[in-house]
C-alpha positions as CSV (number, residue, x, y, z in Angstrom):
1,M,148.4,100.2,-16.1
2,S,150.5,100.3,-12.9
3,Q,151.5,96.9,-11.8
4,K,149.2,97.7,-8.8
5,T,146.2,97.4,-11.3
6,Q,147.6,93.4,-11.7
7,R,147.5,92.1,-8.7
8,T,144.6,89.0,-8.3
9,I,141.8,90.2,-6.6
10,H,139.3,87.5,-5.3
11,V,135.4,88.9,-5.5
12,I,132.9,87.0,-3.1
13,A,129.6,86.9,-4.3
14,T,127.6,86.5,-1.5
15,S,123.9,86.0,-1.6
16,H,121.2,85.5,1.3
17,G,120.9,81.7,-0.3
18,T,117.1,80.3,-1.6
19,D,116.0,76.8,-2.2
20,N,114.1,78.5,-4.9
21,A,115.5,76.8,-8.3
22,N,114.7,79.7,-10.5
23,G,115.9,81.6,-7.8
24,Q,119.6,80.2,-7.4
25,Q,119.7,80.0,-11.1
26,L,119.3,83.8,-11.1
27,I,121.7,84.0,-8.9
28,H,124.2,82.2,-10.6
29,D,123.9,83.8,-13.4
30,L,124.1,86.7,-12.1
31,R,127.6,86.0,-10.9
32,A,128.4,85.2,-14.5
33,Q,126.9,88.3,-16.0
34,L,129.4,90.3,-13.0
35,E,132.5,88.1,-13.9
36,E,131.8,89.0,-17.4
37,L,131.5,92.8,-17.2
38,G,134.1,93.0,-14.7
39,K,136.9,91.9,-17.3
40,D,135.7,95.0,-19.3
41,Q,135.7,97.4,-16.7
42,I,137.7,96.2,-13.6
43,P,141.7,96.3,-14.7
44,A,142.3,93.6,-12.7
45,S,142.5,90.4,-12.9
46,L,139.3,89.0,-10.1
47,V,138.6,85.7,-9.5
48,W,135.3,85.2,-8.7
49,H,133.8,82.3,-5.9
50,E,130.4,81.8,-4.9
51,A,129.4,82.1,-1.2
52,Y,125.9,82.6,0.6
53,V,124.7,83.9,4.4
54,D,121.9,81.2,4.8
55,V,120.6,78.1,3.0
56,Q,123.1,77.3,0.8
57,Q,126.4,76.1,0.3
58,P,129.4,77.2,0.5
59,S,129.2,79.7,3.3
60,L,130.4,82.7,3.2
61,D,133.0,82.0,6.3
62,D,134.2,78.9,4.6
63,V,134.9,80.6,1.4
64,V,136.7,83.2,3.3
65,A,139.1,80.8,5.6
66,G,139.7,78.9,1.9
67,L,141.5,82.1,0.5
68,P,145.0,82.5,0.0
69,D,146.4,84.6,2.5
70,T,148.6,87.1,0.6
71,E,145.4,88.1,-1.6
72,P,143.1,90.7,-1.4
73,A,139.3,90.0,-1.2
74,V,136.1,91.9,-1.4
75,V,133.1,90.4,0.0
76,L,130.4,91.5,-3.1
77,P,127.0,91.3,-1.3
78,P,124.3,90.3,-4.0
79,L,121.5,91.5,-1.8
80,V,119.1,95.2,-1.8
81,S,119.4,96.7,1.5
82,D,121.6,96.7,4.6
83,G,120.5,93.8,7.2
84,V,122.0,91.8,9.4
85,H,123.2,89.6,7.1
86,T,125.8,93.0,5.9
87,T,126.2,94.4,9.5
88,L,126.9,91.2,11.8
89,D,127.4,87.9,9.1
90,I,129.5,89.7,6.7
91,A,131.3,92.3,8.8
92,K,131.9,89.1,11.3
93,A,133.5,87.4,8.0
94,V,135.7,90.5,6.5
95,D,137.0,91.0,10.1
96,S,138.4,87.4,10.5
97,R,140.8,87.9,7.6
98,E,143.3,90.6,7.1
99,N,143.0,92.2,3.4
100,T,139.9,91.8,3.0
101,V,136.8,94.4,2.4
102,S,133.3,94.1,1.8
103,A,131.2,96.4,-0.4
104,G,127.7,97.8,0.1
105,P,124.2,96.3,-1.0
106,L,122.4,98.2,-3.9
107,G,120.6,100.7,-1.3
108,P,119.2,103.3,-2.8
109,M,120.7,104.1,-6.1
110,P,119.1,105.8,-8.6
111,E,119.5,103.6,-11.0
112,L,117.3,100.9,-8.8
113,A,114.6,103.7,-8.5
114,Q,114.1,104.3,-12.3
115,V,114.2,100.7,-13.2
116,L,111.0,100.0,-11.1
117,A,109.7,102.9,-12.2
118,D,109.7,101.8,-15.7
119,R,108.6,98.8,-14.2
120,A,105.5,100.5,-13.2
121,E,104.8,103.0,-15.7
122,E,104.1,99.5,-17.8
123,H,100.6,99.3,-15.6
124,L,99.9,102.8,-14.5
125,D,96.2,102.4,-16.4
126,G,93.5,102.0,-14.1
127,D,95.4,104.7,-11.7
128,P,96.5,101.8,-9.2
129,M,98.1,102.7,-5.8
130,V,101.6,102.1,-6.4
131,V,103.6,100.1,-3.3
132,L,107.0,99.3,-3.1
133,A,107.6,96.0,-1.4
134,A,111.1,95.1,0.3
135,A,112.3,92.1,2.3
136,G,112.3,93.9,5.4
137,T,115.0,94.2,8.4
138,R,114.7,95.4,11.7
139,L,117.7,97.2,11.6
140,E,116.8,101.5,10.9
141,I,119.8,101.8,7.9
142,G,117.9,99.1,5.8
143,Q,114.3,100.9,6.2
144,R,116.2,104.0,5.1
145,Q,117.1,102.9,2.4
146,V,113.6,101.5,1.4
147,R,112.2,104.5,2.5
148,D,114.7,106.5,0.4
149,L,114.1,104.5,-2.4
150,A,110.5,104.4,-2.0
151,G,111.1,108.3,-2.3
152,Q,112.6,108.3,-5.5
153,I,110.2,106.5,-7.2
154,S,107.5,108.7,-6.1
155,R,109.4,111.6,-7.5
156,I,110.2,109.8,-10.6
157,L,106.6,108.8,-11.1
158,D,104.8,112.0,-9.4
159,R,102.5,110.1,-7.3
160,D,103.0,108.6,-4.0
161,V,104.5,105.3,-3.0
162,P,104.0,103.7,0.0
163,F,106.1,100.6,0.9
164,G,106.0,97.4,2.9
165,Y,107.7,94.5,4.1
166,C,107.7,91.0,3.4
167,A,109.2,90.7,7.5
168,G,111.1,91.8,10.0
169,A,109.6,95.7,10.2
170,K,106.3,97.3,10.0
171,P,104.0,97.9,7.4
172,Q,103.7,94.4,6.4
173,I,103.5,94.4,2.7
174,S,100.1,92.4,3.3
175,E,98.9,95.4,5.9
176,V,99.2,98.0,2.8
177,V,97.4,95.6,-0.1
178,E,94.5,95.5,2.4
179,G,94.3,98.9,3.4
180,A,93.8,100.0,-0.3
181,L,90.0,100.8,-0.1
182,K,89.3,98.9,-3.4
183,R,91.4,100.6,-5.2
184,P,93.7,98.5,-7.6
185,V,97.0,98.1,-6.3
186,L,100.6,97.7,-8.6
187,V,103.0,96.1,-5.4
188,L,106.3,96.5,-7.5
189,S,108.6,94.1,-6.4
190,S,111.8,94.8,-4.8
191,L,113.3,91.2,-3.8
192,L,116.3,90.1,-5.9
193,A,115.4,86.9,-7.5
194,D,112.1,84.4,-7.0
195,G,112.2,83.1,-3.3
196,Y,109.7,82.4,-0.2
197,F,109.4,86.2,-0.3
198,Q,108.3,86.9,-4.2
199,Y,105.4,84.2,-3.4
200,K,104.6,85.8,-0.7
201,L,103.8,89.2,-2.5
202,A,101.7,86.7,-5.2
203,S,99.5,85.9,-2.3
204,T,98.5,89.2,-1.1
205,G,95.8,89.4,-3.6
206,A,97.2,92.7,-5.4
207,D,96.2,93.2,-9.0
208,V,99.7,93.3,-10.3
209,V,103.1,92.1,-8.4
210,T,105.9,92.9,-10.8
211,R,108.4,90.1,-11.4
212,P,112.1,90.5,-8.6
213,L,114.8,92.6,-10.4
214,L,116.6,89.4,-12.1
215,P,117.4,89.1,-14.7
216,D,118.3,92.6,-15.5
217,V,121.5,94.1,-17.0
218,T,120.9,97.4,-15.2
219,I,121.2,95.9,-12.0
220,A,124.1,93.9,-12.4
221,Q,125.5,96.9,-13.4
222,C,124.7,98.9,-10.5
223,F,126.3,96.0,-8.3
224,L,129.4,96.1,-11.0
225,V,129.6,99.7,-9.9
226,R,129.6,98.8,-5.3
227,L,133.0,97.1,-6.7
228,Q,134.2,99.7,-8.4
229,E,133.7,102.0,-5.6
230,T,134.6,99.8,-3.0
231,L,137.9,98.4,-5.0
232,K,139.0,101.9,-5.5
233,Q,138.1,102.9,-1.6
234,A,140.4,99.8,-0.2
235,G,143.5,101.4,-2.5
236,Y,143.1,97.6,-4.7
237,V,142.8,99.3,-7.8
238,S,144.3,102.6,-8.8
239,P,141.8,105.6,-9.3
240,N,144.0,106.6,-12.6
241,D,143.6,103.1,-14.3
242,E,139.9,102.5,-13.1
243,V,136.7,102.4,-15.8
244,L,133.5,103.4,-13.9
245,T,131.0,102.7,-16.8
246,Q,127.1,103.8,-15.8
């Protein structure tokens, strides 16, 4: 293993933040799971930090400002899709420090689509309308990721899978559920953890609302893949030494 892979790399796991205690615990558990998985799958000395772009502390800006000047850093957002927080908040923090890069959110990863399709399969008796629910963003890049994800789930299940948002974009998930014309509705939550938006899904009146994505080892592995991709692209880890595990 080359000396380059032995350098210390700071990983800042940057979540949105929530005042929901269970949601907070799920994010803490995800970060611990990622740290443990990384020991076996990433040939580098990773130092993990928690940070948030809203609601909770420490803030991303404060964590980035406190890092040692000479050591590289990666901002890893445990987020499902791109939005203002990735394109503005995280981008600003990355630009504020040399030798700092950011990984992407999950986006429409095939593994994510399969997890959601598997959850839908458990509730297809009675031929419900299956609806993908996303947090929502006004940015086209995030909306496109949701459309792509819904399309993948549709192909796996061989049925139409419309989508709706909790906020920030149209159609709203409540409008999609209301438009089901008395057909049973299964809402697939692509929210990461418990919080206000998951509560909002439960209040739509859908017959079934699946739980948030966490906890799920496949979801954790997806975030680790995003980290591995970024480490390789940034040159922080040698491609010859890196181990990518699906």
